[in-house]
C-alpha positions in Angstrom: 12.7 -48.5 46.3 13.4 -46.1 43.3 14.7 -43.1 45.4 16.8 -45.2 47.3 18.2 -47.1 44.3 18.9 -43.4 42.6 20.4 -42.1 45.7 22.8 -45.0 46.0 23.7 -44.4 42.2 22.9 -48.1 41.7 21.0 -47.5 38.4 21.1 -45.1 35.4 17.8 -46.1 33.9 14.4 -47.3 35.1 12.8 -49.8 32.8 9.0 -50.8 33.0 7.5 -53.7 31.2 3.7 -52.2 30.2 2.0 -55.3 28.8 -0.8 -57.9 29.8 0.4 -59.5 32.9 3.0 -57.1 33.8 2.3 -53.2 34.6 -0.8 -51.7 33.2 -0.5 -48.1 31.6 -1.6 -46.2 34.8 1.1 -48.1 36.9 3.7 -47.8 34.2 3.2 -43.9 34.4 3.5 -43.8 37.9 6.6 -45.8 38.2 8.3 -43.8 35.4 7.2 -40.5 37.0 8.8 -41.4 40.3 11.8 -42.7 38.4 12.3 -39.2 36.4 11.7 -37.5 39.7 14.5 -39.4 41.2 16.8 -38.6 38.3 16.7 -41.7 36.4 16.4 -41.9 32.6 13.6 -44.0 31.4 13.0 -47.2 29.2 10.1 -49.6 28.4 9.3 -52.7 27.2 5.8 -52.6 25.7 3.7 -54.0 22.9 4.9 -57.6 23.1 1.4 -59.2 23.8 -1.1 -56.4 23.9 -0.8 -52.7 22.8 -1.8 -50.9 26.0 -0.3 -47.5 24.9 3.3 -48.2 26.2 4.8 -47.2 23.2 3.1 -43.7 23.2 3.9 -43.2 26.8 7.3 -43.8 26.1 7.5 -41.0 23.5 5.4 -38.8 25.6 8.0 -38.9 28.3 11.0 -38.9 26.3 12.0 -42.6 27.1 15.4 -43.5 25.7 14.0 -46.7 24.2 10.9 -48.9 23.9 11.6 -52.6 23.4 9.5 -55.5 21.8 6.9 -53.9 19.6 5.6 -57.1 18.0 2.1 -55.8 18.3 2.7 -51.9 18.0 -0.3 -50.0 16.7 0.1 -47.5 13.7 -0.2 -44.8 16.2 2.7 -46.0 18.0 4.8 -46.3 14.8 3.8 -42.8 14.0 4.9 -41.7 17.2 8.2 -43.3 17.3 8.9 -42.0 13.7 8.7 -38.5 14.9 10.6 -39.0 18.1 14.0 -39.8 19.3 13.2 -42.9 21.3 14.6 -45.9 19.9 12.4 -49.0 18.8 14.5 -51.8 20.0 13.4 -55.1 18.2 14.1 -58.5 20.1 13.4 -61.5 17.7 14.8 -64.0 19.7 12.1 -63.6 22.3 9.3 -64.0 19.4 11.2 -67.2 18.2 11.7 -68.8 21.9 8.2 -68.0 22.7 6.9 -69.8 19.6 5.0 -66.8 18.5 4.5 -65.7 14.8 4.2 -61.9 15.6 7.5 -60.0 14.8 7.8 -56.3 15.1 7.1 -54.6 12.0 10.7 -53.3 11.5 10.0 -51.9 7.9 7.1 -49.8 8.9 9.1 -48.6 11.8 12.1 -47.7 9.6 9.7 -46.1 6.8 8.2 -44.0 9.5 11.6 -42.5 10.2 12.0 -44.4 13.6 15.5 -45.3 15.1 15.6 -48.9 15.1 17.9 -51.0 17.2 18.1 -55.0 17.4 19.2 -56.9 20.6 19.2 -60.1 22.0 17.0 -59.8 25.1 19.1 -62.6 27.0 16.9 -63.6 29.8 16.1 -66.7 31.4 12.4 -66.4 30.9 11.6 -65.8 27.3 15.0 -65.6 25.5 17.8 -67.7 26.8 20.4 -66.6 24.0 23.5 -64.7 25.1 24.8 -64.5 21.7 23.6 -61.4 19.8 24.8 -63.1 16.7 22.3 -66.1 17.0 19.4 -63.4 16.5 20.8 -61.8 13.7 19.8 -64.4 11.1 16.1 -64.5 12.3 16.1 -60.8 12.4 17.2 -60.1 9.0 14.9 -62.9 8.0 11.4 -61.8 9.6 12.2 -57.9 9.7 13.1 -57.7 6.1 16.0 -55.5 7.0 18.9 -54.9 4.6 22.7 -55.8 5.7 23.3 -52.1 6.0 20.1 -51.4 8.3 21.0 -54.7 10.5 24.8 -53.5 11.1 23.6 -49.9 12.2 20.6 -51.6 14.5 23.4 -53.7 16.4 26.2 -51.0 16.7 25.5 -47.2 16.4 21.5 -47.3 17.1 22.0 -49.6 19.9 24.6 -47.2 21.5 22.4 -44.5 20.9 19.5 -46.0 22.7 22.0 -46.3 26.0 23.3 -42.7 25.7 26.4 -44.0 24.5 26.8 -43.1 20.9 29.3 -40.4 21.5 31.7 -43.0 22.9 31.0 -46.3 21.4 29.1 -47.9 18.4 31.0 -46.7 15.4 34.5 -46.2 14.3 35.4 -42.6 14.7 38.2 -40.9 16.0 37.8 -40.2 19.9 35.7 -43.2 20.4 36.6 -46.4 22.1 38.3 -48.9 19.8 35.8 -51.7 20.4 36.1 -53.7 17.1 35.0 -57.2 16.1 36.5 -58.4 12.8 34.6 -61.2 11.2 36.0 -63.6 8.5 33.5 -62.7 5.8 34.0 -61.7 2.3 30.6 -59.5 2.2 28.5 -57.8 5.0 25.6 -60.1 4.2 27.5 -63.1 5.2 27.0 -62.0 8.7 23.4 -62.6 8.7 23.4 -65.3 6.0 25.9 -67.8 7.9 23.6 -68.8 10.8 25.5 -70.4 13.6 29.2 -70.2 13.3 30.6 -67.0 14.8 33.5 -66.5 12.5 34.9 -64.0 14.8 38.4 -63.5 13.6 39.7 -60.9 16.1 37.9 -58.8 18.9 39.5 -55.6 20.1 38.6 -53.9 23.4 39.5 -50.2 23.9 42.2 -50.6 21.4 43.8 -53.8 22.8 43.4 -57.2 21.1 41.8 -59.6 23.2 41.2 -62.4 20.8 42.6 -63.6 17.7 41.8 -66.8 15.8 
């Protein structure tokens, strides 16, 4: 399947779920090797339930990101801290599944890892399409500062997708994609759980919404 998908230009990345009940480490390596040979870039979901070595494999293979990391080991944290692989944390999945194991965001940040936060919107383990919906539990359980949270959902997220040169921050030459919120302080973005309070939305420099 992978060579056909790559040849048809249907995908930019290959993503493997390396965990209990999904692909084991050897299978993950085989799939990612085939993807790399076909010219696809790499991503992993790993260390959500069991630490099988997926995080370390992601760093070894130069994957763009590794997601979940609820049970990442100290070795995995050290590996991410010395790499350009982005640690993508998914608090909504932990809440949706009723788990109490949240990714160790503070340890990752202090180790020097690049940390992003995402919704992981999917029908099986986190049916939340709103990124705003996961920001409050992310801030609460990850113990991240408002500035760290803002970086995690903007420029760091863009970097994990290989698009930080075009989106993710307000800089000359980048796409003017802007969400303007009616808040008095950045901390309200994460403290005010529920209302979006989006005052305006700009896409490519064009206002598409204004309250």
